[in-house]
PyMOL Python script that loads the backbone (N, CA, C, O; Angstrom):
from pymol import cmd

cmd.read_pdbstr("""\
ATOM      1  N   MET A   1       0.759  -1.044   0.001  1.00  0.00           N
ATOM      2  CA  MET A   1      -0.069   0.016   0.005  1.00  0.00           C
ATOM      3  C   MET A   1       0.835   1.186  -0.135  1.00  0.00           C
ATOM      4  O   MET A   1       1.930   1.037   0.408  1.00  0.00           O
ATOM      5  N   ALA A   2       0.621   2.359  -0.762  1.00  0.00           N
ATOM      6  CA  ALA A   2       1.346   3.492  -1.026  1.00  0.00           C
ATOM      7  C   ALA A   2       1.024   4.493   0.277  1.00  0.00           C
ATOM      8  O   ALA A   2      -0.084   4.815   0.706  1.00  0.00           O
ATOM      9  N   ASP A   3       2.235   4.851   0.728  1.00  0.00           N
ATOM     10  CA  ASP A   3       2.144   5.976   1.684  1.00  0.00           C
ATOM     11  C   ASP A   3       1.905   7.274   1.237  1.00  0.00           C
ATOM     12  O   ASP A   3       1.789   7.480   0.028  1.00  0.00           O
ATOM     13  N   GLU A   4       1.813   8.198   2.068  1.00  0.00           N
ATOM     14  CA  GLU A   4       1.583   9.702   1.766  1.00  0.00           C
ATOM     15  C   GLU A   4       2.636  10.300   0.812  1.00  0.00           C
ATOM     16  O   GLU A   4       2.358  11.119  -0.064  1.00  0.00           O
ATOM     17  N   ALA A   5       3.894   9.810   1.066  1.00  0.00           N
ATOM     18  CA  ALA A   5       5.005  10.273   0.247  1.00  0.00           C
ATOM     19  C   ALA A   5       4.861   9.840  -1.261  1.00  0.00           C
ATOM     20  O   ALA A   5       5.151  10.542  -2.230  1.00  0.00           O
ATOM     21  N   ASP A   6       4.323   8.460  -1.287  1.00  0.00           N
ATOM     22  CA  ASP A   6       4.273   8.003  -2.809  1.00  0.00           C
ATOM     23  C   ASP A   6       2.946   8.631  -3.430  1.00  0.00           C
ATOM     24  O   ASP A   6       2.953   8.846  -4.643  1.00  0.00           O
ATOM     25  N   LEU A   7       1.923   8.911  -2.764  1.00  0.00           N
ATOM     26  CA  LEU A   7       0.880   9.506  -3.274  1.00  0.00           C
ATOM     27  C   LEU A   7       1.183  10.962  -3.656  1.00  0.00           C
ATOM     28  O   LEU A   7       0.649  11.500  -4.625  1.00  0.00           O
ATOM     29  N   ALA A   8       2.048  11.564  -2.866  1.00  0.00           N
ATOM     30  CA  ALA A   8       2.339  12.972  -3.199  1.00  0.00           C
ATOM     31  C   ALA A   8       3.296  13.102  -4.387  1.00  0.00           C
ATOM     32  O   ALA A   8       3.322  14.154  -5.026  1.00  0.00           O
ATOM     33  N   PHE A   9       4.088  12.060  -4.705  1.00  0.00           N
ATOM     34  CA  PHE A   9       5.075  11.902  -5.732  1.00  0.00           C
ATOM     35  C   PHE A   9       4.296  11.753  -6.896  1.00  0.00           C
ATOM     36  O   PHE A   9       4.475  12.499  -7.858  1.00  0.00           O
ATOM     37  N   ASP A  10       3.344  10.751  -6.900  1.00  0.00           N
ATOM     38  CA  ASP A  10       2.599  10.413  -7.973  1.00  0.00           C
ATOM     39  C   ASP A  10       1.540  11.705  -8.480  1.00  0.00           C
ATOM     40  O   ASP A  10       1.223  11.921  -9.650  1.00  0.00           O
ATOM     41  N   SER A  11       1.169  12.353  -7.489  1.00  0.00           N
ATOM     42  CA  SER A  11       0.443  13.683  -7.976  1.00  0.00           C
ATOM     43  C   SER A  11       1.173  14.603  -8.428  1.00  0.00           C
ATOM     44  O   SER A  11       0.644  15.310  -9.285  1.00  0.00           O
ATOM     45  N   GLU A  12       2.487  14.895  -8.065  1.00  0.00           N
ATOM     46  CA  GLU A  12       3.264  15.947  -8.583  1.00  0.00           C
ATOM     47  C   GLU A  12       3.827  15.379  -9.959  1.00  0.00           C
ATOM     48  O   GLU A  12       4.010  16.239 -10.820  1.00  0.00           O
ATOM     49  N   GLN A  13       4.111  14.157 -10.276  1.00  0.00           N
ATOM     50  CA  GLN A  13       4.235  13.665 -11.628  1.00  0.00           C
ATOM     51  C   GLN A  13       3.335  13.843 -12.404  1.00  0.00           C
ATOM     52  O   GLN A  13       3.682  14.063 -13.565  1.00  0.00           O
ATOM     53  N   ARG A  14       2.083  13.826 -12.144  1.00  0.00           N
ATOM     54  CA  ARG A  14       0.845  13.963 -13.072  1.00  0.00           C
ATOM     55  C   ARG A  14       0.664  15.477 -13.248  1.00  0.00           C
ATOM     56  O   ARG A  14       0.182  15.890 -14.302  1.00  0.00           O
ATOM     57  N   HIS A  15       1.013  16.299 -12.306  1.00  0.00           N
ATOM     58  CA  HIS A  15       0.845  17.637 -12.380  1.00  0.00           C
ATOM     59  C   HIS A  15       1.965  18.178 -13.560  1.00  0.00           C
ATOM     60  O   HIS A  15       1.631  19.031 -14.383  1.00  0.00           O
ATOM     61  N   MET A  16       3.080  17.688 -13.542  1.00  0.00           N
ATOM     62  CA  MET A  16       4.240  17.916 -14.202  1.00  0.00           C
ATOM     63  C   MET A  16       3.962  17.537 -15.474  1.00  0.00           C
ATOM     64  O   MET A  16       4.274  18.329 -16.363  1.00  0.00           O
ATOM     65  N   ALA A  17       3.404  16.425 -15.793  1.00  0.00           N
ATOM     66  CA  ALA A  17       3.200  15.888 -17.218  1.00  0.00           C
ATOM     67  C   ALA A  17       2.102  16.673 -17.812  1.00  0.00           C
ATOM     68  O   ALA A  17       2.131  16.922 -19.017  1.00  0.00           O
ATOM     69  N   GLN A  18       0.984  17.148 -16.948  1.00  0.00           N
ATOM     70  CA  GLN A  18      -0.034  17.959 -17.657  1.00  0.00           C
ATOM     71  C   GLN A  18       0.366  19.447 -17.991  1.00  0.00           C
ATOM     72  O   GLN A  18      -0.175  20.101 -18.882  1.00  0.00           O
ATOM     73  N   ALA A  19       1.436  19.935 -17.124  1.00  0.00           N
ATOM     74  CA  ALA A  19       1.994  21.124 -17.321  1.00  0.00           C
ATOM     75  C   ALA A  19       2.909  21.262 -18.670  1.00  0.00           C
ATOM     76  O   ALA A  19       2.863  22.200 -19.466  1.00  0.00           O
ATOM     77  N   LEU A  20       3.696  20.184 -18.736  1.00  0.00           N
ATOM     78  CA  LEU A  20       4.491  20.003 -19.978  1.00  0.00           C
ATOM     79  C   LEU A  20       3.722  19.851 -21.150  1.00  0.00           C
ATOM     80  O   LEU A  20       4.151  20.365 -22.183  1.00  0.00           O
ATOM     81  N   ALA A  21       2.512  19.145 -21.165  1.00  0.00           N
ATOM     82  CA  ALA A  21       1.671  18.953 -22.309  1.00  0.00           C
ATOM     83  C   ALA A  21       1.012  20.218 -22.699  1.00  0.00           C
ATOM     84  O   ALA A  21       0.811  20.452 -23.891  1.00  0.00           O
ATOM     85  N   ALA A  22       0.604  21.187 -21.618  1.00  0.00           N
ATOM     86  CA  ALA A  22       0.059  22.525 -21.865  1.00  0.00           C
ATOM     87  C   ALA A  22       1.194  23.315 -22.580  1.00  0.00           C
ATOM     88  O   ALA A  22       0.848  24.036 -23.516  1.00  0.00           O
ATOM     89  N   GLN A  23       2.403  23.264 -22.271  1.00  0.00           N
ATOM     90  CA  GLN A  23       3.228  24.141 -22.698  1.00  0.00           C
ATOM     91  C   GLN A  23       3.479  23.689 -24.262  1.00  0.00           C
ATOM     92  O   GLN A  23       3.578  24.559 -25.127  1.00  0.00           O
ATOM     93  N   ARG A  24       3.565  22.451 -24.548  1.00  0.00           N
ATOM     94  CA  ARG A  24       3.820  21.986 -25.894  1.00  0.00           C
ATOM     95  C   ARG A  24       2.495  22.445 -26.815  1.00  0.00           C
ATOM     96  O   ARG A  24       2.676  22.823 -27.972  1.00  0.00           O
ATOM     97  N   ARG A  25       1.404  22.400 -26.341  1.00  0.00           N
ATOM     98  CA  ARG A  25       0.228  22.966 -27.022  1.00  0.00           C
ATOM     99  C   ARG A  25       0.425  24.522 -27.318  1.00  0.00           C
ATOM    100  O   ARG A  25       0.265  25.014 -28.434  1.00  0.00           O
ATOM    101  N   ARG A  26       0.751  25.152 -26.303  1.00  0.00           N
ATOM    102  CA  ARG A  26       1.008  26.565 -26.476  1.00  0.00           C
ATOM    103  C   ARG A  26       1.953  26.974 -27.554  1.00  0.00           C
ATOM    104  O   ARG A  26       1.723  27.957 -28.259  1.00  0.00           O
ATOM    105  N   ARG A  27       2.968  26.262 -27.681  1.00  0.00           N
ATOM    106  CA  ARG A  27       4.104  26.502 -28.575  1.00  0.00           C
ATOM    107  C   ARG A  27       3.583  26.341 -30.164  1.00  0.00           C
ATOM    108  O   ARG A  27       4.036  27.006 -31.095  1.00  0.00           O
ATOM    109  N   SER A  28       2.663  25.443 -30.266  1.00  0.00           N
ATOM    110  CA  SER A  28       2.207  25.393 -31.715  1.00  0.00           C
ATOM    111  C   SER A  28       1.842  26.651 -32.307  1.00  0.00           C
ATOM    112  O   SER A  28       1.079  27.410 -31.710  1.00  0.00           O
ATOM    113  N   VAL A  29       2.341  26.944 -33.472  1.00  0.00           N
ATOM    114  CA  VAL A  29       1.867  28.084 -34.182  1.00  0.00           C
ATOM    115  C   VAL A  29       0.842  27.824 -35.401  1.00  0.00           C
ATOM    116  O   VAL A  29       0.967  26.874 -36.174  1.00  0.00           O
ATOM    117  N   MET A  30      -0.032  28.640 -35.465  1.00  0.00           N
ATOM    118  CA  MET A  30      -0.882  28.455 -36.632  1.00  0.00           C
ATOM    119  C   MET A  30      -0.249  28.867 -37.972  1.00  0.00           C
ATOM    120  O   MET A  30       0.671  29.678 -38.078  1.00  0.00           O
ATOM    121  N   GLN A  31      -0.741  28.329 -38.805  1.00  0.00           N
ATOM    122  CA  GLN A  31      -0.031  28.792 -40.399  1.00  0.00           C
ATOM    123  C   GLN A  31      -1.281  29.158 -41.252  1.00  0.00           C
ATOM    124  O   GLN A  31      -2.327  28.509 -41.255  1.00  0.00           O
ATOM    125  N   PRO A  32      -1.054  30.185 -41.913  1.00  0.00           N
ATOM    126  CA  PRO A  32      -2.155  30.219 -43.203  1.00  0.00           C
ATOM    127  C   PRO A  32      -2.366  29.130 -43.834  1.00  0.00           C
ATOM    128  O   PRO A  32      -1.406  28.385 -44.032  1.00  0.00           O
ATOM    129  N   ILE A  33      -3.627  28.786 -44.289  1.00  0.00           N
ATOM    130  CA  ILE A  33      -3.903  27.586 -45.043  1.00  0.00           C
ATOM    131  C   ILE A  33      -4.842  27.800 -46.154  1.00  0.00           C
ATOM    132  O   ILE A  33      -5.371  26.858 -46.746  1.00  0.00           O
ATOM    133  N   GLY A  34      -5.062  29.105 -46.456  1.00  0.00           N
ATOM    134  CA  GLY A  34      -5.670  29.576 -47.689  1.00  0.00           C
ATOM    135  C   GLY A  34      -7.073  29.527 -47.298  1.00  0.00           C
ATOM    136  O   GLY A  34      -7.878  29.443 -48.225  1.00  0.00           O
ATOM    137  N   GLN A  35      -7.553  29.564 -46.032  1.00  0.00           N
ATOM    138  CA  GLN A  35      -8.788  29.733 -45.715  1.00  0.00           C
ATOM    139  C   GLN A  35      -8.866  30.222 -44.247  1.00  0.00           C
ATOM    140  O   GLN A  35      -7.955  29.994 -43.451  1.00  0.00           O
ATOM    141  N   CYS A  36      -9.887  30.843 -43.948  1.00  0.00           N
ATOM    142  CA  CYS A  36     -10.174  31.301 -42.530  1.00  0.00           C
ATOM    143  C   CYS A  36     -10.111  30.116 -41.501  1.00  0.00           C
ATOM    144  O   CYS A  36     -10.766  29.098 -41.720  1.00  0.00           O
ATOM    145  N   HIS A  37      -9.309  30.243 -40.355  1.00  0.00           N
ATOM    146  CA  HIS A  37      -9.258  29.014 -39.570  1.00  0.00           C
ATOM    147  C   HIS A  37     -10.683  28.872 -38.726  1.00  0.00           C
ATOM    148  O   HIS A  37     -10.978  27.824 -38.152  1.00  0.00           O
ATOM    149  N   TYR A  38     -11.554  30.083 -38.719  1.00  0.00           N
ATOM    150  CA  TYR A  38     -12.800  29.797 -38.095  1.00  0.00           C
ATOM    151  C   TYR A  38     -13.974  29.509 -38.843  1.00  0.00           C
ATOM    152  O   TYR A  38     -14.703  28.555 -38.573  1.00  0.00           O
ATOM    153  N   CYS A  39     -14.193  30.360 -39.839  1.00  0.00           N
ATOM    154  CA  CYS A  39     -15.254  29.933 -40.681  1.00  0.00           C
ATOM    155  C   CYS A  39     -15.133  29.322 -42.089  1.00  0.00           C
ATOM    156  O   CYS A  39     -16.129  29.104 -42.778  1.00  0.00           O
ATOM    157  N   GLY A  40     -13.903  29.058 -42.484  1.00  0.00           N
ATOM    158  CA  GLY A  40     -13.550  28.482 -43.753  1.00  0.00           C
ATOM    159  C   GLY A  40     -13.664  29.357 -45.068  1.00  0.00           C
ATOM    160  O   GLY A  40     -13.451  28.848 -46.168  1.00  0.00           O
ATOM    161  N   ASP A  41     -13.986  30.607 -44.930  1.00  0.00           N
ATOM    162  CA  ASP A  41     -14.082  31.607 -46.155  1.00  0.00           C
ATOM    163  C   ASP A  41     -12.711  31.418 -46.854  1.00  0.00           C
ATOM    164  O   ASP A  41     -11.703  31.297 -46.158  1.00  0.00           O
ATOM    165  N   THR A  42     -12.644  31.390 -48.126  1.00  0.00           N
ATOM    166  CA  THR A  42     -11.514  31.368 -48.950  1.00  0.00           C
ATOM    167  C   THR A  42     -11.337  32.607 -49.705  1.00  0.00           C
ATOM    168  O   THR A  42     -10.271  32.859 -50.266  1.00  0.00           O
ATOM    169  N   GLU A  43     -12.520  33.524 -49.742  1.00  0.00           N
ATOM    170  CA  GLU A  43     -12.633  34.553 -50.687  1.00  0.00           C
ATOM    171  C   GLU A  43     -11.814  35.815 -50.362  1.00  0.00           C
ATOM    172  O   GLU A  43     -11.379  36.614 -51.192  1.00  0.00           O
ATOM    173  N   ARG A  44     -11.665  35.873 -48.986  1.00  0.00           N
ATOM    174  CA  ARG A  44     -11.074  37.270 -48.291  1.00  0.00           C
ATOM    175  C   ARG A  44      -9.753  36.836 -47.721  1.00  0.00           C
ATOM    176  O   ARG A  44      -9.350  37.568 -46.818  1.00  0.00           O
ATOM    177  N   ILE A  45      -8.977  35.812 -48.036  1.00  0.00           N
ATOM    178  CA  ILE A  45      -7.992  35.351 -47.436  1.00  0.00           C
ATOM    179  C   ILE A  45      -6.775  35.523 -48.201  1.00  0.00           C
ATOM    180  O   ILE A  45      -6.724  34.864 -49.240  1.00  0.00           O
ATOM    181  N   ALA A  46      -5.659  36.353 -47.889  1.00  0.00           N
ATOM    182  CA  ALA A  46      -4.446  36.482 -48.673  1.00  0.00           C
ATOM    183  C   ALA A  46      -3.175  36.352 -47.683  1.00  0.00           C
ATOM    184  O   ALA A  46      -2.474  37.271 -47.259  1.00  0.00           O
ATOM    185  N   GLN A  47      -3.059  34.922 -47.420  1.00  0.00           N
ATOM    186  CA  GLN A  47      -1.810  34.585 -46.597  1.00  0.00           C
ATOM    187  C   GLN A  47      -2.175  34.991 -44.929  1.00  0.00           C
ATOM    188  O   GLN A  47      -1.297  35.143 -44.080  1.00  0.00           O
ATOM    189  N   ARG A  48      -3.464  35.111 -44.700  1.00  0.00           N
ATOM    190  CA  ARG A  48      -3.856  35.461 -43.299  1.00  0.00           C
ATOM    191  C   ARG A  48      -4.460  34.188 -42.732  1.00  0.00           C
ATOM    192  O   ARG A  48      -4.797  33.220 -43.413  1.00  0.00           O
ATOM    193  N   LEU A  49      -4.565  34.296 -41.363  1.00  0.00           N
ATOM    194  CA  LEU A  49      -5.131  33.205 -40.544  1.00  0.00           C
ATOM    195  C   LEU A  49      -6.596  33.283 -40.487  1.00  0.00           C
ATOM    196  O   LEU A  49      -7.197  32.212 -40.407  1.00  0.00           O
ATOM    197  N   PHE A  50      -7.341  34.490 -40.519  1.00  0.00           N
ATOM    198  CA  PHE A  50      -8.646  34.706 -40.356  1.00  0.00           C
ATOM    199  C   PHE A  50      -9.140  35.716 -41.420  1.00  0.00           C
ATOM    200  O   PHE A  50      -8.380  36.596 -41.825  1.00  0.00           O
ATOM    201  N   CYS A  51     -10.425  35.592 -41.880  1.00  0.00           N
ATOM    202  CA  CYS A  51     -10.808  36.513 -42.987  1.00  0.00           C
ATOM    203  C   CYS A  51     -10.968  37.904 -42.331  1.00  0.00           C
ATOM    204  O   CYS A  51     -10.574  38.864 -42.993  1.00  0.00           O
ATOM    205  N   ASP A  52     -11.477  38.121 -41.159  1.00  0.00           N
ATOM    206  CA  ASP A  52     -11.534  39.475 -40.540  1.00  0.00           C
ATOM    207  C   ASP A  52     -11.553  39.417 -39.030  1.00  0.00           C
ATOM    208  O   ASP A  52     -11.606  38.365 -38.395  1.00  0.00           O
ATOM    209  N   SER A  53     -11.512  40.482 -38.568  1.00  0.00           N
ATOM    210  CA  SER A  53     -11.345  40.691 -36.865  1.00  0.00           C
ATOM    211  C   SER A  53     -12.336  39.918 -36.102  1.00  0.00           C
ATOM    212  O   SER A  53     -12.049  39.386 -35.030  1.00  0.00           O
ATOM    213  N   GLU A  54     -13.519  39.848 -36.653  1.00  0.00           N
ATOM    214  CA  GLU A  54     -14.799  39.088 -35.927  1.00  0.00           C
ATOM    215  C   GLU A  54     -14.344  37.624 -35.872  1.00  0.00           C
ATOM    216  O   GLU A  54     -14.346  37.034 -34.791  1.00  0.00           O
ATOM    217  N   CYS A  55     -13.951  37.011 -37.017  1.00  0.00           N
ATOM    218  CA  CYS A  55     -13.618  35.605 -36.870  1.00  0.00           C
ATOM    219  C   CYS A  55     -12.535  35.272 -36.041  1.00  0.00           C
ATOM    220  O   CYS A  55     -12.476  34.213 -35.417  1.00  0.00           O
ATOM    221  N   ALA A  56     -11.593  36.234 -36.016  1.00  0.00           N
ATOM    222  CA  ALA A  56     -10.269  35.975 -35.124  1.00  0.00           C
ATOM    223  C   ALA A  56     -10.804  36.121 -33.616  1.00  0.00           C
ATOM    224  O   ALA A  56     -10.486  35.240 -32.817  1.00  0.00           O
ATOM    225  N   ALA A  57     -11.610  37.207 -33.188  1.00  0.00           N
ATOM    226  CA  ALA A  57     -12.189  37.275 -31.928  1.00  0.00           C
ATOM    227  C   ALA A  57     -12.931  36.095 -31.637  1.00  0.00           C
ATOM    228  O   ALA A  57     -12.757  35.537 -30.554  1.00  0.00           O
ATOM    229  N   ALA A  58     -13.832  35.596 -32.570  1.00  0.00           N
ATOM    230  CA  ALA A  58     -14.686  34.476 -32.211  1.00  0.00           C
ATOM    231  C   ALA A  58     -13.729  33.206 -31.848  1.00  0.00           C
ATOM    232  O   ALA A  58     -13.983  32.445 -30.915  1.00  0.00           O
ATOM    233  N   TRP A  59     -12.609  33.078 -32.695  1.00  0.00           N
ATOM    234  CA  TRP A  59     -11.783  31.789 -32.568  1.00  0.00           C
ATOM    235  C   TRP A  59     -11.149  31.922 -31.146  1.00  0.00           C
ATOM    236  O   TRP A  59     -11.094  30.981 -30.354  1.00  0.00           O
ATOM    237  N   GLU A  60     -10.705  33.101 -30.911  1.00  0.00           N
ATOM    238  CA  GLU A  60     -10.035  33.317 -29.623  1.00  0.00           C
ATOM    239  C   GLU A  60     -10.883  33.057 -28.383  1.00  0.00           C
ATOM    240  O   GLU A  60     -10.477  32.543 -27.341  1.00  0.00           O
ATOM    241  N   HIS A  61     -12.071  33.467 -28.632  1.00  0.00           N
ATOM    242  CA  HIS A  61     -13.108  33.313 -27.653  1.00  0.00           C
ATOM    243  C   HIS A  61     -13.350  31.816 -27.155  1.00  0.00           C
ATOM    244  O   HIS A  61     -13.341  31.379 -26.004  1.00  0.00           O
ATOM    245  N   GLU A  62     -13.583  31.127 -28.430  1.00  0.00           N
ATOM    246  CA  GLU A  62     -13.900  29.709 -28.352  1.00  0.00           C
ATOM    247  C   GLU A  62     -12.686  28.954 -27.822  1.00  0.00           C
ATOM    248  O   GLU A  62     -12.871  28.066 -26.991  1.00  0.00           O
ATOM    249  N   SER A  63     -11.462  29.245 -28.244  1.00  0.00           N
ATOM    250  CA  SER A  63     -10.186  28.632 -27.873  1.00  0.00           C
ATOM    251  C   SER A  63     -10.165  28.897 -26.264  1.00  0.00           C
ATOM    252  O   SER A  63      -9.714  28.012 -25.538  1.00  0.00           O
ATOM    253  N   ALA A  64     -10.517  29.775 -25.862  1.00  0.00           N
ATOM    254  CA  ALA A  64     -10.313  30.258 -24.346  1.00  0.00           C
ATOM    255  C   ALA A  64     -11.265  29.328 -23.564  1.00  0.00           C
ATOM    256  O   ALA A  64     -10.853  28.717 -22.578  1.00  0.00           O
ATOM    257  N   LEU A  65     -12.449  29.226 -23.972  1.00  0.00           N
ATOM    258  CA  LEU A  65     -13.572  28.338 -23.510  1.00  0.00           C
ATOM    259  C   LEU A  65     -13.198  26.953 -23.511  1.00  0.00           C
ATOM    260  O   LEU A  65     -13.331  26.310 -22.470  1.00  0.00           O
ATOM    261  N   ARG A  66     -12.717  26.376 -24.617  1.00  0.00           N
ATOM    262  CA  ARG A  66     -12.268  25.106 -24.647  1.00  0.00           C
ATOM    263  C   ARG A  66     -11.111  24.750 -23.764  1.00  0.00           C
ATOM    264  O   ARG A  66     -11.106  23.665 -23.183  1.00  0.00           O
ATOM    265  N   THR A  67     -10.073  25.658 -23.626  1.00  0.00           N
ATOM    266  CA  THR A  67      -8.975  25.361 -22.596  1.00  0.00           C
ATOM    267  C   THR A  67      -9.522  25.347 -21.195  1.00  0.00           C
ATOM    268  O   THR A  67      -9.119  24.514 -20.383  1.00  0.00           O
ATOM    269  N   ARG A  68     -10.452  26.272 -20.886  1.00  0.00           N
ATOM    270  CA  ARG A  68     -10.950  26.319 -19.424  1.00  0.00           C
ATOM    271  C   ARG A  68     -11.692  25.043 -19.180  1.00  0.00           C
ATOM    272  O   ARG A  68     -11.653  24.545 -18.055  1.00  0.00           O
ATOM    273  N   GLN A  69     -12.334  24.501 -20.103  1.00  0.00           N
ATOM    274  CA  GLN A  69     -13.138  23.363 -19.972  1.00  0.00           C
ATOM    275  C   GLN A  69     -12.376  22.009 -20.241  1.00  0.00           C
ATOM    276  O   GLN A  69     -12.959  20.925 -20.204  1.00  0.00           O
ATOM    277  N   GLY A  70     -11.099  22.141 -20.501  1.00  0.00           N
ATOM    278  CA  GLY A  70     -10.164  20.994 -20.525  1.00  0.00           C
ATOM    279  C   GLY A  70     -10.464  20.363 -21.939  1.00  0.00           C
ATOM    280  O   GLY A  70     -10.023  19.230 -22.130  1.00  0.00           O
ATOM    281  N   LEU A  71     -11.095  20.914 -22.841  1.00  0.00           N
ATOM    282  CA  LEU A  71     -11.330  20.150 -24.239  1.00  0.00           C
ATOM    283  C   LEU A  71     -10.123  20.301 -25.188  1.00  0.00           C
ATOM    284  O   LEU A  71      -9.428  21.312 -25.087  1.00  0.00           O
ATOM    285  N   PRO A  72      -9.848  19.407 -26.052  1.00  0.00           N
ATOM    286  CA  PRO A  72      -8.964  19.715 -27.079  1.00  0.00           C
ATOM    287  C   PRO A  72      -9.200  20.957 -27.905  1.00  0.00           C
ATOM    288  O   PRO A  72     -10.315  21.471 -28.002  1.00  0.00           O
ATOM    289  N   ALA A  73      -8.060  21.448 -28.529  1.00  0.00           N
ATOM    290  CA  ALA A  73      -8.383  22.567 -29.379  1.00  0.00           C
ATOM    291  C   ALA A  73      -9.032  22.365 -30.558  1.00  0.00           C
ATOM    292  O   ALA A  73      -8.923  21.262 -31.094  1.00  0.00           O
ATOM    293  N   ARG A  74      -9.762  23.319 -31.120  1.00  0.00           N
ATOM    294  CA  ARG A  74     -10.571  22.961 -32.331  1.00  0.00           C
ATOM    295  C   ARG A  74      -9.650  22.787 -33.653  1.00  0.00           C
ATOM    296  O   ARG A  74      -8.659  23.476 -33.896  1.00  0.00           O
ATOM    297  N   GLN A  75     -10.083  21.893 -34.344  1.00  0.00           N
ATOM    298  CA  GLN A  75      -9.082  21.245 -35.567  1.00  0.00           C
ATOM    299  C   GLN A  75      -9.256  22.463 -36.500  1.00  0.00           C
ATOM    300  O   GLN A  75     -10.248  23.189 -36.552  1.00  0.00           O
ATOM    301  N   ALA A  76      -8.365  22.543 -37.073  1.00  0.00           N
ATOM    302  CA  ALA A  76      -8.198  23.577 -38.301  1.00  0.00           C
ATOM    303  C   ALA A  76      -9.142  23.130 -39.450  1.00  0.00           C
ATOM    304  O   ALA A  76      -9.216  21.931 -39.719  1.00  0.00           O
ATOM    305  N   LEU A  77      -9.756  23.910 -40.034  1.00  0.00           N
ATOM    306  CA  LEU A  77     -10.587  23.439 -41.261  1.00  0.00           C
ATOM    307  C   LEU A  77      -9.473  23.212 -42.443  1.00  0.00           C
ATOM    308  O   LEU A  77      -8.475  23.904 -42.644  1.00  0.00           O
ATOM    309  N   HIS A  78      -9.878  22.150 -43.115  1.00  0.00           N
ATOM    310  CA  HIS A  78      -9.244  21.819 -44.397  1.00  0.00           C
ATOM    311  C   HIS A  78      -9.931  21.445 -45.473  1.00  0.00           C
ATOM    312  O   HIS A  78      -9.342  21.180 -46.521  1.00  0.00           O
TER     313      HIS A  78
END
""", "prot")
cmd.dss("prot")
cmd.show_as("cartoon", "prot")
cmd.util.cbc("prot")
cmd.orient("prot")
């Protein structure tokens, strides 16, 4: 049976693994894909991530909500 020190060590290791995974996710950089990352519009895109500031704000808001809820990041449209 594990004692308190073992339980604390396991908890610390889990926390460290989660923190490292979060850092890796933050480092990923979005690249232009020829369409808006939020709505998929291809008409107003010229090597940009989003077609306008409304889509950029909506994507940022949704991304923050997903992060707070512990959900994976939204997949880029292809």
